[in-house]
All heavy atoms as TSV, in Angstrom:
chain	resi	resn	atom	element	x	y	z
A	1	MET	N	N	9.710	12.656	6.882
A	1	MET	CA	C	9.009	12.475	5.622
A	1	MET	C	C	8.164	13.728	5.386
A	1	MET	O	O	7.450	14.186	6.274
A	1	MET	CB	C	8.116	11.230	5.732
A	1	MET	CG	C	7.298	10.951	4.532
A	1	MET	SD	S	6.179	9.521	4.625
A	1	MET	CE	C	7.186	8.242	5.300
A	2	SER	N	N	8.252	14.249	4.181
A	2	SER	CA	C	7.495	15.459	3.867
A	2	SER	C	C	6.007	15.135	3.723
A	2	SER	O	O	5.628	13.982	3.502
A	2	SER	CB	C	8.013	16.079	2.562
A	2	SER	OG	O	7.653	15.279	1.454
A	3	ASN	N	N	5.195	16.165	3.844
A	3	ASN	CA	C	3.746	15.973	3.684
A	3	ASN	C	C	3.402	15.454	2.296
A	3	ASN	O	O	2.530	14.596	2.140
A	3	ASN	CB	C	3.009	17.287	3.936
A	3	ASN	CG	C	2.935	17.635	5.403
A	3	ASN	OD1	O	3.087	16.777	6.263
A	3	ASN	ND2	N	2.722	18.906	5.694
A	4	LYS	N	N	4.102	15.982	1.278
A	4	LYS	CA	C	3.831	15.559	-0.091
A	4	LYS	C	C	4.169	14.072	-0.267
A	4	LYS	O	O	3.384	13.322	-0.850
A	4	LYS	CB	C	4.628	16.404	-1.072
A	4	LYS	CG	C	4.322	16.073	-2.516
A	4	LYS	CD	C	5.035	16.999	-3.473
A	4	LYS	CE	C	4.656	16.633	-4.897
A	4	LYS	NZ	N	5.240	17.537	-5.866
A	5	MET	N	N	5.308	13.646	0.255
A	5	MET	CA	C	5.702	12.243	0.157
A	5	MET	C	C	4.709	11.361	0.907
A	5	MET	O	O	4.313	10.305	0.413
A	5	MET	CB	C	7.108	12.039	0.722
A	5	MET	CG	C	7.545	10.590	0.732
A	5	MET	SD	S	7.636	9.851	-0.896
A	5	MET	CE	C	9.170	10.531	-1.454
A	6	TYR	N	N	4.294	11.789	2.084
A	6	TYR	CA	C	3.312	11.041	2.866
A	6	TYR	C	C	2.008	10.876	2.087
A	6	TYR	O	O	1.458	9.778	2.003
A	6	TYR	CB	C	3.051	11.740	4.200
A	6	TYR	CG	C	1.972	11.087	5.018
A	6	TYR	CD1	C	2.271	10.016	5.851
A	6	TYR	CD2	C	0.654	11.523	4.960
A	6	TYR	CE1	C	1.288	9.399	6.597
A	6	TYR	CE2	C	-0.339	10.915	5.690
A	6	TYR	CZ	C	-0.018	9.856	6.521
A	6	TYR	OH	O	-1.007	9.240	7.253
A	7	ASP	N	N	1.532	11.970	1.511
A	7	ASP	CA	C	0.276	11.919	0.750
A	7	ASP	C	C	0.371	10.997	-0.455
A	7	ASP	O	O	-0.567	10.253	-0.761
A	7	ASP	CB	C	-0.147	13.323	0.306
A	7	ASP	CG	C	-0.598	14.201	1.471
A	7	ASP	OD1	O	-0.942	13.649	2.540
A	7	ASP	OD2	O	-0.597	15.439	1.310
A	8	ILE	N	N	1.509	11.030	-1.152
A	8	ILE	CA	C	1.704	10.163	-2.314
A	8	ILE	C	C	1.721	8.705	-1.876
A	8	ILE	O	O	1.047	7.858	-2.478
A	8	ILE	CB	C	3.003	10.534	-3.060
A	8	ILE	CG1	C	2.844	11.892	-3.744
A	8	ILE	CG2	C	3.385	9.452	-4.066
A	8	ILE	CD1	C	4.136	12.479	-4.281
A	9	LEU	N	N	2.492	8.387	-0.838
A	9	LEU	CA	C	2.575	7.006	-0.366
A	9	LEU	C	C	1.234	6.507	0.165
A	9	LEU	O	O	0.858	5.352	-0.047
A	9	LEU	CB	C	3.656	6.877	0.701
A	9	LEU	CG	C	5.089	7.038	0.213
A	9	LEU	CD1	C	6.057	7.018	1.388
A	9	LEU	CD2	C	5.438	5.968	-0.798
A	10	LYS	N	N	0.499	7.386	0.833
A	10	LYS	CA	C	-0.822	7.013	1.341
A	10	LYS	C	C	-1.772	6.694	0.189
A	10	LYS	O	O	-2.518	5.706	0.242
A	10	LYS	CB	C	-1.384	8.145	2.202
A	10	LYS	CG	C	-2.681	7.800	2.879
A	10	LYS	CD	C	-3.135	8.934	3.786
A	10	LYS	CE	C	-4.493	8.634	4.380
A	10	LYS	NZ	N	-4.991	9.750	5.191
A	11	TYR	N	N	-1.736	7.500	-0.854
A	11	TYR	CA	C	-2.567	7.251	-2.036
A	11	TYR	C	C	-2.203	5.915	-2.688
A	11	TYR	O	O	-3.084	5.131	-3.047
A	11	TYR	CB	C	-2.405	8.410	-3.037
A	11	TYR	CG	C	-3.188	8.225	-4.308
A	11	TYR	CD1	C	-4.558	8.436	-4.330
A	11	TYR	CD2	C	-2.562	7.821	-5.480
A	11	TYR	CE1	C	-5.290	8.260	-5.503
A	11	TYR	CE2	C	-3.278	7.643	-6.650
A	11	TYR	CZ	C	-4.646	7.861	-6.652
A	11	TYR	OH	O	-5.361	7.679	-7.810
A	12	ILE	N	N	-0.918	5.665	-2.797
A	12	ILE	CA	C	-0.458	4.402	-3.375
A	12	ILE	C	C	-0.941	3.226	-2.528
A	12	ILE	O	O	-1.435	2.224	-3.059
A	12	ILE	CB	C	1.076	4.391	-3.529
A	12	ILE	CG1	C	1.495	5.368	-4.635
A	12	ILE	CG2	C	1.602	2.984	-3.816
A	12	ILE	CD1	C	2.987	5.631	-4.702
A	13	ALA	N	N	-0.801	3.344	-1.203
A	13	ALA	CA	C	-1.170	2.246	-0.304
A	13	ALA	C	C	-2.678	2.019	-0.255
A	13	ALA	O	O	-3.128	0.876	-0.162
A	13	ALA	CB	C	-0.643	2.520	1.106
A	14	GLN	N	N	-3.456	3.086	-0.314
A	14	GLN	CA	C	-4.906	2.942	-0.159
A	14	GLN	C	C	-5.649	2.719	-1.467
A	14	GLN	O	O	-6.720	2.108	-1.468
A	14	GLN	CB	C	-5.486	4.178	0.530
A	14	GLN	CG	C	-5.082	4.285	1.980
A	14	GLN	CD	C	-5.722	5.491	2.655
A	14	GLN	OE1	O	-6.012	6.507	2.022
A	14	GLN	NE2	N	-5.940	5.377	3.948
A	15	ILE	N	N	-5.102	3.198	-2.574
A	15	ILE	CA	C	-5.828	3.145	-3.843
A	15	ILE	C	C	-5.102	2.295	-4.895
A	15	ILE	O	O	-5.669	1.336	-5.428
A	15	ILE	CB	C	-6.054	4.569	-4.415
A	15	ILE	CG1	C	-6.749	5.481	-3.392
A	15	ILE	CG2	C	-6.818	4.503	-5.730
A	15	ILE	CD1	C	-8.136	5.058	-2.986
A	16	VAL	N	N	-3.873	2.650	-5.195
A	16	VAL	CA	C	-3.174	2.073	-6.343
A	16	VAL	C	C	-2.868	0.591	-6.159
A	16	VAL	O	O	-3.227	-0.231	-7.018
A	16	VAL	CB	C	-1.893	2.872	-6.658
A	16	VAL	CG1	C	-1.100	2.218	-7.774
A	16	VAL	CG2	C	-2.235	4.312	-7.019
A	17	LEU	N	N	-2.190	0.224	-5.079
A	17	LEU	CA	C	-1.799	-1.176	-4.911
A	17	LEU	C	C	-2.997	-2.126	-4.782
A	17	LEU	O	O	-3.006	-3.176	-5.438
A	17	LEU	CB	C	-0.839	-1.330	-3.731
A	17	LEU	CG	C	0.563	-0.749	-3.961
A	17	LEU	CD1	C	1.406	-0.856	-2.699
A	17	LEU	CD2	C	1.246	-1.407	-5.135
A	18	PRO	N	N	-4.010	-1.792	-3.982
A	18	PRO	CA	C	-5.180	-2.684	-3.961
A	18	PRO	C	C	-5.863	-2.800	-5.329
A	18	PRO	O	O	-6.316	-3.885	-5.715
A	18	PRO	CB	C	-6.119	-2.040	-2.935
A	18	PRO	CG	C	-5.219	-1.256	-2.047
A	18	PRO	CD	C	-4.122	-0.754	-2.947
A	19	ALA	N	N	-5.901	-1.706	-6.073
A	19	ALA	CA	C	-6.524	-1.750	-7.403
A	19	ALA	C	C	-5.723	-2.628	-8.358
A	19	ALA	O	O	-6.297	-3.437	-9.104
A	19	ALA	CB	C	-6.652	-0.335	-7.975
A	20	ILE	N	N	-4.410	-2.503	-8.331
A	20	ILE	CA	C	-3.567	-3.327	-9.200
A	20	ILE	C	C	-3.701	-4.801	-8.824
A	20	ILE	O	O	-3.827	-5.667	-9.702
A	20	ILE	CB	C	-2.097	-2.868	-9.128
A	20	ILE	CG1	C	-1.943	-1.505	-9.789
A	20	ILE	CG2	C	-1.171	-3.890	-9.784
A	20	ILE	CD1	C	-0.582	-0.872	-9.584
A	21	GLY	N	N	-3.670	-5.096	-7.525
A	21	GLY	CA	C	-3.811	-6.480	-7.081
A	21	GLY	C	C	-5.131	-7.087	-7.496
A	21	GLY	O	O	-5.186	-8.217	-7.992
A	22	THR	N	N	-6.200	-6.336	-7.325
A	22	THR	CA	C	-7.527	-6.813	-7.707
A	22	THR	C	C	-7.633	-7.006	-9.212
A	22	THR	O	O	-8.165	-8.019	-9.690
A	22	THR	CB	C	-8.610	-5.824	-7.227
A	22	THR	OG1	O	-8.508	-5.690	-5.808
A	22	THR	CG2	C	-9.995	-6.287	-7.611
A	23	LEU	N	N	-7.129	-6.045	-9.968
A	23	LEU	CA	C	-7.171	-6.139	-11.419
A	23	LEU	C	C	-6.395	-7.362	-11.910
A	23	LEU	O	O	-6.905	-8.138	-12.725
A	23	LEU	CB	C	-6.597	-4.873	-12.056
A	23	LEU	CG	C	-6.510	-4.876	-13.581
A	23	LEU	CD1	C	-7.906	-4.945	-14.197
A	23	LEU	CD2	C	-5.768	-3.642	-14.073
A	24	TYR	N	N	-5.190	-7.557	-11.403
A	24	TYR	CA	C	-4.400	-8.701	-11.871
A	24	TYR	C	C	-5.073	-10.014	-11.495
A	24	TYR	O	O	-5.118	-10.942	-12.302
A	24	TYR	CB	C	-2.965	-8.659	-11.322
A	24	TYR	CG	C	-2.114	-9.705	-12.003
A	24	TYR	CD1	C	-1.502	-9.423	-13.206
A	24	TYR	CD2	C	-1.984	-10.989	-11.482
A	24	TYR	CE1	C	-0.757	-10.380	-13.874
A	24	TYR	CE2	C	-1.247	-11.963	-12.146
A	24	TYR	CZ	C	-0.632	-11.650	-13.330
A	24	TYR	OH	O	0.086	-12.606	-13.996
A	25	PHE	N	N	-5.587	-10.088	-10.278
A	25	PHE	CA	C	-6.236	-11.330	-9.852
A	25	PHE	C	C	-7.453	-11.642	-10.722
A	25	PHE	O	O	-7.649	-12.783	-11.142
A	25	PHE	CB	C	-6.639	-11.246	-8.377
A	25	PHE	CG	C	-7.097	-12.552	-7.832
A	25	PHE	CD1	C	-6.189	-13.557	-7.529
A	25	PHE	CD2	C	-8.443	-12.797	-7.618
A	25	PHE	CE1	C	-6.601	-14.771	-7.032
A	25	PHE	CE2	C	-8.879	-14.012	-7.127
A	25	PHE	CZ	C	-7.952	-15.007	-6.825
A	26	ALA	N	N	-8.255	-10.620	-11.016
A	26	ALA	CA	C	-9.436	-10.829	-11.851
A	26	ALA	C	C	-9.043	-11.238	-13.267
A	26	ALA	O	O	-9.605	-12.181	-13.832
A	26	ALA	CB	C	-10.286	-9.562	-11.884
A	27	LEU	N	N	-8.087	-10.539	-13.847
A	27	LEU	CA	C	-7.672	-10.865	-15.206
A	27	LEU	C	C	-6.976	-12.227	-15.283
A	27	LEU	O	O	-7.134	-12.952	-16.259
A	27	LEU	CB	C	-6.759	-9.772	-15.766
A	27	LEU	CG	C	-7.425	-8.411	-15.995
A	27	LEU	CD1	C	-6.403	-7.397	-16.485
A	27	LEU	CD2	C	-8.593	-8.526	-16.954
A	28	ALA	N	N	-6.220	-12.553	-14.244
A	28	ALA	CA	C	-5.562	-13.865	-14.214
A	28	ALA	C	C	-6.592	-14.982	-14.180
A	28	ALA	O	O	-6.413	-16.024	-14.815
A	28	ALA	CB	C	-4.624	-13.951	-13.014
A	29	SER	N	N	-7.676	-14.754	-13.451
A	29	SER	CA	C	-8.746	-15.754	-13.390
A	29	SER	C	C	-9.447	-15.902	-14.734
A	29	SER	O	O	-9.789	-17.002	-15.150
A	29	SER	CB	C	-9.776	-15.368	-12.324
A	29	SER	OG	O	-9.185	-15.347	-11.051
A	30	ILE	N	N	-9.666	-14.797	-15.414
A	30	ILE	CA	C	-10.378	-14.819	-16.694
A	30	ILE	C	C	-9.481	-15.326	-17.822
A	30	ILE	O	O	-9.890	-16.172	-18.619
A	30	ILE	CB	C	-10.913	-13.412	-17.029
A	30	ILE	CG1	C	-11.975	-12.995	-16.013
A	30	ILE	CG2	C	-11.469	-13.366	-18.452
A	30	ILE	CD1	C	-12.339	-11.527	-16.070
A	31	TRP	N	N	-8.268	-14.811	-17.893
A	31	TRP	CA	C	-7.390	-15.070	-19.028
A	31	TRP	C	C	-6.285	-16.088	-18.751
A	31	TRP	O	O	-5.495	-16.386	-19.647
A	31	TRP	CB	C	-6.751	-13.763	-19.500
A	31	TRP	CG	C	-7.776	-12.819	-20.040
A	31	TRP	CD1	C	-8.295	-11.735	-19.408
A	31	TRP	CD2	C	-8.418	-12.887	-21.306
A	31	TRP	NE1	N	-9.220	-11.126	-20.211
A	31	TRP	CE2	C	-9.316	-11.813	-21.391
A	31	TRP	CE3	C	-8.319	-13.759	-22.387
A	31	TRP	CZ2	C	-10.107	-11.588	-22.497
A	31	TRP	CZ3	C	-9.112	-13.534	-23.500
A	31	TRP	CH2	C	-9.999	-12.448	-23.550
A	32	GLY	N	N	-6.210	-16.567	-17.538
A	32	GLY	CA	C	-5.200	-17.570	-17.220
A	32	GLY	C	C	-3.790	-17.026	-17.112
A	32	GLY	O	O	-2.832	-17.729	-17.431
A	33	PHE	N	N	-3.644	-15.774	-16.673
A	33	PHE	CA	C	-2.303	-15.205	-16.489
A	33	PHE	C	C	-1.555	-16.023	-15.436
A	33	PHE	O	O	-2.156	-16.533	-14.490
A	33	PHE	CB	C	-2.373	-13.755	-16.024
A	33	PHE	CG	C	-2.930	-12.786	-17.046
A	33	PHE	CD1	C	-3.232	-11.499	-16.666
A	33	PHE	CD2	C	-3.139	-13.140	-18.365
A	33	PHE	CE1	C	-3.738	-10.588	-17.577
A	33	PHE	CE2	C	-3.653	-12.240	-19.289
A	33	PHE	CZ	C	-3.949	-10.960	-18.884
A	34	PRO	N	N	-0.249	-16.107	-15.564
A	34	PRO	CA	C	0.532	-16.931	-14.633
A	34	PRO	C	C	0.764	-16.252	-13.282
A	34	PRO	O	O	0.695	-15.027	-13.176
A	34	PRO	CB	C	1.853	-17.109	-15.366
A	34	PRO	CG	C	1.992	-15.878	-16.199
A	34	PRO	CD	C	0.576	-15.542	-16.626
A	35	TYR	N	N	1.025	-17.074	-12.292
A	35	TYR	CA	C	1.482	-16.637	-10.964
A	35	TYR	C	C	0.530	-15.666	-10.262
A	35	TYR	O	O	0.968	-14.751	-9.563
A	35	TYR	CB	C	2.884	-16.012	-11.045
A	35	TYR	CG	C	3.892	-16.893	-11.717
A	35	TYR	CD1	C	4.391	-16.570	-12.982
A	35	TYR	CD2	C	4.336	-18.070	-11.110
A	35	TYR	CE1	C	5.310	-17.385	-13.609
A	35	TYR	CE2	C	5.261	-18.893	-11.735
A	35	TYR	CZ	C	5.741	-18.548	-12.978
A	35	TYR	OH	O	6.654	-19.358	-13.598
A	36	ALA	N	N	-0.756	-15.856	-10.407
A	36	ALA	CA	C	-1.724	-14.930	-9.805
A	36	ALA	C	C	-1.537	-14.836	-8.290
A	36	ALA	O	O	-1.477	-13.731	-7.739
A	36	ALA	CB	C	-3.144	-15.352	-10.141
A	37	GLU	N	N	-1.452	-15.968	-7.624
A	37	GLU	CA	C	-1.316	-15.935	-6.166
A	37	GLU	C	C	-0.015	-15.285	-5.731
A	37	GLU	O	O	0.002	-14.502	-4.772
A	37	GLU	CB	C	-1.407	-17.354	-5.594
A	37	GLU	CG	C	-2.794	-17.941	-5.667
A	37	GLU	CD	C	-2.857	-19.325	-5.032
A	37	GLU	OE1	O	-2.089	-19.597	-4.087
A	37	GLU	OE2	O	-3.678	-20.125	-5.494
A	38	GLN	N	N	1.074	-15.584	-6.426
A	38	GLN	CA	C	2.359	-15.014	-6.052
A	38	GLN	C	C	2.402	-13.500	-6.277
A	38	GLN	O	O	2.910	-12.757	-5.428
A	38	GLN	CB	C	3.494	-15.685	-6.853
A	38	GLN	CG	C	3.706	-17.129	-6.513
A	38	GLN	CD	C	2.814	-18.087	-7.307
A	38	GLN	OE1	O	1.832	-17.698	-7.930
A	38	GLN	NE2	N	3.167	-19.365	-7.273
A	39	ILE	N	N	1.865	-13.054	-7.387
A	39	ILE	CA	C	1.886	-11.622	-7.691
A	39	ILE	C	C	0.979	-10.853	-6.743
A	39	ILE	O	O	1.376	-9.831	-6.170
A	39	ILE	CB	C	1.509	-11.378	-9.167
A	39	ILE	CG1	C	2.638	-11.897	-10.056
A	39	ILE	CG2	C	1.225	-9.903	-9.430
A	39	ILE	CD1	C	2.341	-11.895	-11.528
A	40	VAL	N	N	-0.236	-11.344	-6.552
A	40	VAL	CA	C	-1.161	-10.659	-5.642
A	40	VAL	C	C	-0.640	-10.727	-4.209
A	40	VAL	O	O	-0.734	-9.752	-3.463
A	40	VAL	CB	C	-2.591	-11.232	-5.768
A	40	VAL	CG1	C	-3.515	-10.636	-4.724
A	40	VAL	CG2	C	-3.129	-10.974	-7.166
A	41	GLY	N	N	-0.053	-11.838	-3.832
A	41	GLY	CA	C	0.553	-11.950	-2.500
A	41	GLY	C	C	1.681	-10.960	-2.304
A	41	GLY	O	O	1.812	-10.350	-1.240
A	42	THR	N	N	2.492	-10.771	-3.323
A	42	THR	CA	C	3.585	-9.800	-3.254
A	42	THR	C	C	3.056	-8.382	-3.136
A	42	THR	O	O	3.536	-7.586	-2.321
A	42	THR	CB	C	4.495	-9.929	-4.495
A	42	THR	OG1	O	5.031	-11.254	-4.529
A	42	THR	CG2	C	5.626	-8.921	-4.454
A	43	ILE	N	N	2.058	-8.059	-3.943
A	43	ILE	CA	C	1.454	-6.720	-3.882
A	43	ILE	C	C	0.864	-6.477	-2.492
A	43	ILE	O	O	1.028	-5.398	-1.912
A	43	ILE	CB	C	0.389	-6.548	-4.987
A	43	ILE	CG1	C	1.057	-6.515	-6.354
A	43	ILE	CG2	C	-0.439	-5.283	-4.762
A	43	ILE	CD1	C	0.093	-6.588	-7.523
A	44	THR	N	N	0.190	-7.470	-1.949
A	44	THR	CA	C	-0.409	-7.347	-0.620
A	44	THR	C	C	0.658	-7.165	0.451
A	44	THR	O	O	0.499	-6.351	1.371
A	44	THR	CB	C	-1.279	-8.580	-0.306
A	44	THR	OG1	O	-2.277	-8.699	-1.325
A	44	THR	CG2	C	-1.946	-8.471	1.047
A	45	ALA	N	N	1.759	-7.902	0.339
A	45	ALA	CA	C	2.841	-7.767	1.315
A	45	ALA	C	C	3.462	-6.374	1.258
A	45	ALA	O	O	3.715	-5.753	2.311
A	45	ALA	CB	C	3.906	-8.833	1.059
A	46	VAL	N	N	3.698	-5.864	0.054
A	46	VAL	CA	C	4.248	-4.519	-0.095
A	46	VAL	C	C	3.268	-3.484	0.449
A	46	VAL	O	O	3.655	-2.540	1.152
A	46	VAL	CB	C	4.598	-4.227	-1.576
A	46	VAL	CG1	C	4.937	-2.760	-1.798
A	46	VAL	CG2	C	5.741	-5.119	-2.027
A	47	ASP	N	N	1.999	-3.656	0.163
A	47	ASP	CA	C	0.971	-2.732	0.640
A	47	ASP	C	C	0.880	-2.734	2.166
A	47	ASP	O	O	0.776	-1.677	2.793
A	47	ASP	CB	C	-0.379	-3.088	0.019
A	47	ASP	CG	C	-1.411	-2.006	0.197
A	47	ASP	OD1	O	-1.040	-0.815	0.250
A	47	ASP	OD2	O	-2.605	-2.344	0.265
A	48	THR	N	N	0.949	-3.906	2.759
A	48	THR	CA	C	0.907	-4.006	4.218
A	48	THR	C	C	2.120	-3.328	4.829
A	48	THR	O	O	2.003	-2.575	5.814
A	48	THR	CB	C	0.840	-5.478	4.660
A	48	THR	OG1	O	-0.339	-6.071	4.096
A	48	THR	CG2	C	0.809	-5.605	6.172
A	49	PHE	N	N	3.305	-3.572	4.272
A	49	PHE	CA	C	4.523	-2.928	4.758
A	49	PHE	C	C	4.407	-1.414	4.675
A	49	PHE	O	O	4.725	-0.690	5.623
A	49	PHE	CB	C	5.737	-3.416	3.959
A	49	PHE	CG	C	7.005	-2.712	4.307
A	49	PHE	CD1	C	7.695	-3.046	5.468
A	49	PHE	CD2	C	7.506	-1.710	3.500
A	49	PHE	CE1	C	8.865	-2.393	5.807
A	49	PHE	CE2	C	8.681	-1.052	3.832
A	49	PHE	CZ	C	9.362	-1.397	4.984
A	50	LEU	N	N	3.919	-0.922	3.543
A	50	LEU	CA	C	3.753	0.514	3.355
A	50	LEU	C	C	2.756	1.081	4.364
A	50	LEU	O	O	2.974	2.156	4.933
A	50	LEU	CB	C	3.288	0.787	1.926
A	50	LEU	CG	C	3.287	2.212	1.428
A	50	LEU	CD1	C	4.643	2.863	1.610
A	50	LEU	CD2	C	2.895	2.243	-0.038
A	51	GLY	N	N	1.684	0.364	4.621
A	51	GLY	CA	C	0.706	0.803	5.614
A	51	GLY	C	C	1.307	0.900	7.005
A	51	GLY	O	O	1.036	1.856	7.746
A	52	VAL	N	N	2.141	-0.051	7.373
A	52	VAL	CA	C	2.793	-0.024	8.687
A	52	VAL	C	C	3.742	1.169	8.785
A	52	VAL	O	O	3.751	1.888	9.793
A	52	VAL	CB	C	3.538	-1.353	8.952
A	52	VAL	CG1	C	4.438	-1.244	10.169
A	52	VAL	CG2	C	2.549	-2.491	9.120
A	53	ILE	N	N	4.533	1.391	7.743
A	53	ILE	CA	C	5.461	2.526	7.738
A	53	ILE	C	C	4.701	3.846	7.848
A	53	ILE	O	O	5.097	4.746	8.597
A	53	ILE	CB	C	6.334	2.511	6.458
A	53	ILE	CG1	C	7.210	1.266	6.430
A	53	ILE	CG2	C	7.176	3.769	6.337
A	53	ILE	CD1	C	8.132	1.104	7.607
A	54	LEU	N	N	3.604	3.968	7.133
A	54	LEU	CA	C	2.805	5.196	7.201
A	54	LEU	C	C	2.176	5.376	8.581
A	54	LEU	O	O	2.090	6.494	9.093
A	54	LEU	CB	C	1.740	5.196	6.110
A	54	LEU	CG	C	2.271	5.345	4.693
A	54	LEU	CD1	C	1.170	5.098	3.686
A	54	LEU	CD2	C	2.900	6.705	4.483
A	55	LYS	N	N	1.729	4.294	9.193
A	55	LYS	CA	C	1.160	4.371	10.545
A	55	LYS	C	C	2.211	4.826	11.541
A	55	LYS	O	O	1.953	5.673	12.401
A	55	LYS	CB	C	0.578	3.002	10.933
A	55	LYS	CG	C	0.060	2.916	12.343
A	55	LYS	CD	C	-1.120	3.813	12.571
A	55	LYS	CE	C	-1.689	3.548	13.957
A	55	LYS	NZ	N	-2.337	4.703	14.522
A	56	ILE	N	N	3.409	4.278	11.432
A	56	ILE	CA	C	4.499	4.691	12.325
A	56	ILE	C	C	4.814	6.166	12.120
A	56	ILE	O	O	5.006	6.914	13.089
A	56	ILE	CB	C	5.751	3.819	12.088
A	56	ILE	CG1	C	5.490	2.395	12.579
A	56	ILE	CG2	C	6.978	4.412	12.773
A	56	ILE	CD1	C	6.549	1.395	12.168
A	57	SER	N	N	4.846	6.604	10.873
A	57	SER	CA	C	5.112	8.006	10.571
A	57	SER	C	C	4.022	8.910	11.145
A	57	SER	O	O	4.314	9.954	11.735
A	57	SER	CB	C	5.206	8.201	9.060
A	57	SER	OG	O	5.375	9.558	8.738
A	58	THR	N	N	2.766	8.509	10.999
A	58	THR	CA	C	1.653	9.290	11.540
A	58	THR	C	C	1.721	9.376	13.056
A	58	THR	O	O	1.549	10.459	13.634
A	58	THR	CB	C	0.308	8.666	11.117
A	58	THR	OG1	O	0.230	8.665	9.699
A	58	THR	CG2	C	-0.869	9.425	11.690
A	59	ASP	N	N	1.974	8.251	13.701
A	59	ASP	CA	C	2.082	8.253	15.166
A	59	ASP	C	C	3.225	9.134	15.647
A	59	ASP	O	O	3.087	9.869	16.628
A	59	ASP	CB	C	2.260	6.826	15.693
A	59	ASP	CG	C	1.007	5.983	15.537
A	59	ASP	OD1	O	-0.081	6.542	15.250
A	59	ASP	OD2	O	1.118	4.749	15.698
A	60	SER	N	N	4.348	9.069	14.957
A	60	SER	CA	C	5.503	9.894	15.312
A	60	SER	C	C	5.185	11.374	15.147
A	60	SER	O	O	5.507	12.197	16.005
A	60	SER	CB	C	6.697	9.503	14.438
A	60	SER	OG	O	7.790	10.329	14.683
A	61	TYR	N	N	4.531	11.710	14.051
A	61	TYR	CA	C	4.139	13.096	13.797
A	61	TYR	C	C	3.173	13.600	14.866
A	61	TYR	O	O	3.338	14.691	15.405
A	61	TYR	CB	C	3.504	13.208	12.408
A	61	TYR	CG	C	2.947	14.574	12.104
A	61	TYR	CD1	C	3.780	15.599	11.693
A	61	TYR	CD2	C	1.585	14.839	12.229
A	61	TYR	CE1	C	3.278	16.865	11.416
A	61	TYR	CE2	C	1.064	16.088	11.959
A	61	TYR	CZ	C	1.920	17.099	11.553
A	61	TYR	OH	O	1.417	18.351	11.293
A	62	ASN	N	N	2.153	12.797	15.172
A	62	ASN	CA	C	1.169	13.205	16.179
A	62	ASN	C	C	1.782	13.331	17.560
A	62	ASN	O	O	1.423	14.231	18.322
A	62	ASN	CB	C	-0.002	12.225	16.204
A	62	ASN	CG	C	-0.889	12.345	14.978
A	62	ASN	OD1	O	-0.936	13.393	14.333
A	62	ASN	ND2	N	-1.551	11.277	14.625
A	63	LYS	N	N	2.710	12.450	17.889
A	63	LYS	CA	C	3.379	12.526	19.189
A	63	LYS	C	C	4.205	13.802	19.290
A	63	LYS	O	O	4.150	14.499	20.299
A	63	LYS	CB	C	4.276	11.299	19.386
A	63	LYS	CG	C	4.951	11.269	20.715
A	63	LYS	CD	C	5.796	10.009	20.885
A	63	LYS	CE	C	6.514	10.047	22.220
A	63	LYS	NZ	N	7.411	8.900	22.375
A	64	ALA	N	N	4.955	14.117	18.244
A	64	ALA	CA	C	5.767	15.347	18.243
A	64	ALA	C	C	4.885	16.584	18.293
A	64	ALA	O	O	5.213	17.560	18.955
A	64	ALA	CB	C	6.650	15.373	17.004
A	65	LYS	N	N	3.760	16.541	17.613
A	65	LYS	CA	C	2.826	17.671	17.589
A	65	LYS	C	C	2.214	17.916	18.962
A	65	LYS	O	O	2.044	19.041	19.392
A	65	LYS	CB	C	1.736	17.392	16.558
A	65	LYS	CG	C	0.820	18.552	16.264
A	65	LYS	CD	C	-0.068	18.187	15.080
A	65	LYS	CE	C	-1.488	18.581	15.378
A	65	LYS	NZ	N	-2.408	18.224	14.318
A	66	ASN	N	N	1.893	16.826	19.674
A	66	ASN	CA	C	1.290	16.940	20.991
A	66	ASN	C	C	2.276	17.368	22.064
A	66	ASN	O	O	1.876	17.885	23.095
A	66	ASN	CB	C	0.621	15.625	21.394
A	66	ASN	CG	C	-0.621	15.338	20.578
A	66	ASN	OD1	O	-1.256	16.255	20.081
A	66	ASN	ND2	N	-0.943	14.073	20.438
A	67	GLU	N	N	3.554	17.158	21.840
A	67	GLU	CA	C	4.578	17.536	22.818
A	67	GLU	C	C	4.868	19.024	22.775
A	67	GLU	O	O	5.433	19.565	23.688
A	67	GLU	CB	C	5.864	16.739	22.576
A	67	GLU	CG	C	5.713	15.276	22.948
A	67	GLU	CD	C	6.965	14.475	22.656
A	67	GLU	OE1	O	7.949	15.037	22.124
A	67	GLU	OE2	O	6.966	13.268	22.973
A	68	VAL	N	N	4.491	19.695	21.697
A	68	VAL	CA	C	4.772	21.122	21.554
A	68	VAL	C	C	3.761	21.950	22.265
A	68	VAL	O	O	2.749	21.754	22.654
A	68	VAL	CB	C	4.811	21.520	20.049
A	68	VAL	CG1	C	4.933	23.016	19.888
A	68	VAL	CG2	C	5.928	20.798	19.368
């Protein structure tokens, strides 16, 4: 994974997805939007998966860097 791709995915995982989930949950509570739990649950699951993939990538990178 390139550094640029890593940085983009990290930004999405740390900023964008939590913000979207929070925004939808808040608006769903105020305006009665449908499927709040399902949508926020899906966003959280995708965010968690992305976080795990990024952690694995970071560990792999650091391990390769330390072996050199």
